[in-house]
BALUM-54225 format. One record per residue (C-alpha): chain; x, z, y. Coordinates in steps of 0.1 Angstrom, whole numbers. Each point is the difference from the previous one (the first is absolute). Layout:
N
atom chain = A&u = X&w = Z&v = Y
...
// end
This chain:
70
atom chain = A&u = 880&w = 925&v = 1648
atom chain = A&u = -30&w = 10&v = 22
atom chain = A&u = 5&w = 23&v = 30
atom chain = A&u = -22&w = 27&v = -16
atom chain = A&u = 25&w = 1&v = -29
atom chain = A&u = 29&w = 9&v = 22
atom chain = A&u = 9&w = 36&v = 2
atom chain = A&u = 22&w = 4&v = 31
atom chain = A&u = -3&w = 22&v = 31
atom chain = A&u = -4&w = -32&v = 21
atom chain = A&u = -30&w = -11&v = -21
atom chain = A&u = -15&w = 34&v = 1
atom chain = A&u = 1&w = -2&v = 38
atom chain = A&u = -17&w = -34&v = -1
atom chain = A&u = -27&w = 11&v = -24
atom chain = A&u = -7&w = 32&v = 19
atom chain = A&u = -2&w = -18&v = 34
atom chain = A&u = -24&w = -26&v = -14
atom chain = A&u = -21&w = 28&v = -15
atom chain = A&u = -2&w = 18&v = 33
atom chain = A&u = -12&w = -31&v = 17
atom chain = A&u = -24&w = -13&v = -26
atom chain = A&u = -16&w = 32&v = -12
atom chain = A&u = -2&w = 17&v = 33
atom chain = A&u = 9&w = 34&v = -13
atom chain = A&u = 25&w = 24&v = 16
atom chain = A&u = 18&w = 19&v = -28
atom chain = A&u = 10&w = -24&v = -28
atom chain = A&u = 26&w = 4&v = -27
atom chain = A&u = 16&w = -30&v = -18
atom chain = A&u = 12&w = 5&v = -36
atom chain = A&u = 16&w = -24&v = -25
atom chain = A&u = -13&w = 6&v = -35
atom chain = A&u = -5&w = -21&v = -30
atom chain = A&u = 18&w = -30&v = 16
atom chain = A&u = -21&w = -2&v = 31
atom chain = A&u = -8&w = 17&v = 33
atom chain = A&u = -30&w = 25&v = 5
atom chain = A&u = -14&w = 15&v = 31
atom chain = A&u = -15&w = 34&v = 2
atom chain = A&u = -20&w = 14&v = 30
atom chain = A&u = 14&w = 35&v = 3
atom chain = A&u = -32&w = 13&v = 17
atom chain = A&u = -26&w = -12&v = -26
atom chain = A&u = 21&w = -8&v = -31
atom chain = A&u = -14&w = -36&v = -1
atom chain = A&u = 24&w = -24&v = -16
atom chain = A&u = 6&w = -38&v = 2
atom chain = A&u = 22&w = -23&v = -21
atom chain = A&u = 20&w = -24&v = 21
atom chain = A&u = -1&w = -38&v = -6
atom chain = A&u = 19&w = -29&v = 15
atom chain = A&u = -21&w = -24&v = 21
atom chain = A&u = 2&w = -26&v = 27
atom chain = A&u = -15&w = 23&v = 27
atom chain = A&u = 24&w = 5&v = 30
atom chain = A&u = 11&w = 34&v = -12
atom chain = A&u = 8&w = -15&v = -34
atom chain = A&u = -19&w = 26&v = -20
atom chain = A&u = -35&w = 7&v = -11
atom chain = A&u = -14&w = 34&v = -12
atom chain = A&u = -25&w = 6&v = -28
atom chain = A&u = -16&w = 34&v = 0
atom chain = A&u = 3&w = 16&v = -35
atom chain = A&u = -9&w = 36&v = 7
atom chain = A&u = -27&w = 13&v = 23
atom chain = A&u = 11&w = 28&v = 23
atom chain = A&u = -16&w = 33&v = 8
atom chain = A&u = -12&w = -13&v = 34
atom chain = A&u = -10&w = -36&v = -10
// end
């Protein structure tokens, strides 16, 4: 099972911490839907799907929705 397929509070914390570091945004929300993690910027409503990767944080982020400020 991939890390992005694990729906636990501990994994949510890891995903959110990685998103804060990689995306450089301040107010992010992590949600588990459709069997994977998603990140939403609460200021602009931009969204990213979360993917496992070999980067030090362990996750990569693919933007799927443009936000109001992007």
